[in-house]
C-alpha positions in Angstrom: -61.3 13.8 -14.5 -61.8 12.6 -11.0 -65.1 11.5 -9.5 -65.3 11.2 -5.8 -68.0 9.2 -4.0 -68.3 8.0 -0.4 -70.3 5.2 0.8 -70.6 3.8 4.3 -71.6 0.2 4.6 -71.8 -2.1 7.6 -71.3 -5.8 7.1 -71.8 -8.5 9.8 -69.3 -11.3 9.2 -70.0 -14.8 10.6 -71.6 -18.1 9.9 -74.9 -18.9 11.6 -74.0 -16.8 14.6 -70.4 -18.1 14.8 -67.9 -15.3 14.4 -65.0 -15.5 12.0 -61.6 -14.6 13.5 -60.2 -11.1 13.0 -57.2 -12.4 11.1 -59.3 -14.1 8.5 -61.5 -11.0 8.0 -58.4 -8.8 7.8 -56.9 -11.1 5.2 -60.1 -10.9 3.1 -60.2 -7.1 3.4 -56.5 -6.9 2.2 -57.3 -9.2 -0.8 -60.3 -6.9 -1.7 -58.2 -3.8 -1.4 -55.5 -5.4 -3.6 -58.1 -6.1 -6.3 -59.5 -2.5 -6.1 -55.9 -1.0 -6.6 -55.7 -2.6 -10.0 -56.1 -0.1 -12.9 -58.6 -1.3 -15.5 -59.6 -0.1 -18.9 -63.0 0.9 -20.2 -62.6 1.7 -23.9 -59.7 4.1 -24.2 -59.9 5.2 -20.5 -57.8 3.9 -17.6 -59.9 3.7 -14.4 -58.4 3.6 -10.9 -60.4 3.0 -7.7 -59.3 3.9 -4.3 -60.8 2.6 -1.1 -60.3 2.7 2.7 -61.8 0.1 4.9 -62.2 0.3 8.7 -62.8 -2.8 10.8 -64.3 -3.0 14.2 -65.4 -6.0 16.2 -67.6 -7.0 19.0 -68.0 -10.1 21.2 -71.2 -12.1 20.7 -74.2 -10.5 22.3 -72.6 -7.1 22.6 -73.6 -5.7 19.2 -74.3 -2.0 19.3 -74.4 -1.0 15.7 -73.9 2.7 16.3 -70.7 2.1 18.4 -69.4 -0.5 15.9 -69.8 2.0 13.0 -68.2 4.7 15.0 -65.2 2.5 15.7 -65.0 1.4 12.1 -65.0 5.1 11.0 -62.1 5.8 13.3 -60.2 2.8 11.9 -61.0 3.9 8.3 -59.7 7.4 8.9 -56.5 6.0 10.5 -56.1 3.8 7.3 -56.5 6.9 5.1 -53.7 8.7 7.0 -51.3 5.8 6.6 
C-alpha cells in the first residue's frame, strides 16, 4: 500500500532578524532528510517516508514570500529529478 501526500510549508530561518548562513541551513536539511529516509516499524508494518525539500534565500529586507516560495518549488522539483 502506498499513501501519497503533499504539503507545502514555508519556514523563515534566522535568529532575531539575523539570518543563518546557507551552508548551515543546507546541513540541517540534509540531516532531516537522512532521518526521514530511515525505515521504521509500526506493529508488523515497515514504513518508509520520502521527502524533497527546496531551499531559496533572500537578503534582509527583500522578502517577497510568493517569489521565495516559487524559487523553493523550482529547487524542490530539481531535487526530485536528481
